[in-house]
N, C-alpha and C positions, 0 to 999 in steps of 0.2 A: 435813252439810246446811248450806246457806247461811242465815245468820240476818240477814234484812233487816227493817227497820222497815216494817211493812205500811202504815202511814199516811203515810209520807214521800212527798211529791209530788216527782217529778223535773221539773226545768225542761225546756222544749223544747230548749234547748242541750244539756243532759245526755242527753236521749233521742236527739238527733241524733248525739252523740258515740258513744253505744252502737250506733246503727244503722251508722254509718261503720265502727266497729271490727268489727262483725259481717260486713259486706260485705268488708272488707279481709281478715279471717280466711278467708273462703270463697274469695277470690281467691288466697290463698296456700296452696292444697292442703288445707285443712280441709274436711271435708264439713259439711253443714248442722247435723247433731246435735252434732258436735264443736265447731263454732264457737259454737253457743248455750251450751254448757257453759263453754267458754273465756271468752267475753265476760261471761257471768253471774258467773263467779268473779272476773274482773278488776274488774268494776264493783260487785261485792257486791250483785247483784240475782238474783232467782230466774229459773229457765228460763222460767216462764210469763210473767214480766214482760218478758223478752227477746223472747218470741214476740209479745207485744202491741206492743212497740216496733217489731219487724220489720214487722208488718202496717201500723202507722201510717206508717212510713217508706216502704213500698212504695206505699201509698195516696196519700201526699202527694208522692211522687217526690223525697224528700230526697237530697241529694248522698251518694254520687256518681252517683245515678241521673239527676239533673237535668242 
């Protein structure tokens, strides 16, 4: 299980990097569930945190969506 510090606040740039990595992973043959796990492990954040960032990125049309 991933051990992240619950109270660590990620900057917007960090969240954007996670979102970009998530989209990139999905563009390279990973399904959504696999990409969330892969990106979470890479950035040492929980899958629920990845989901939050995913929703935020889609809502705000972060790159590469913009």
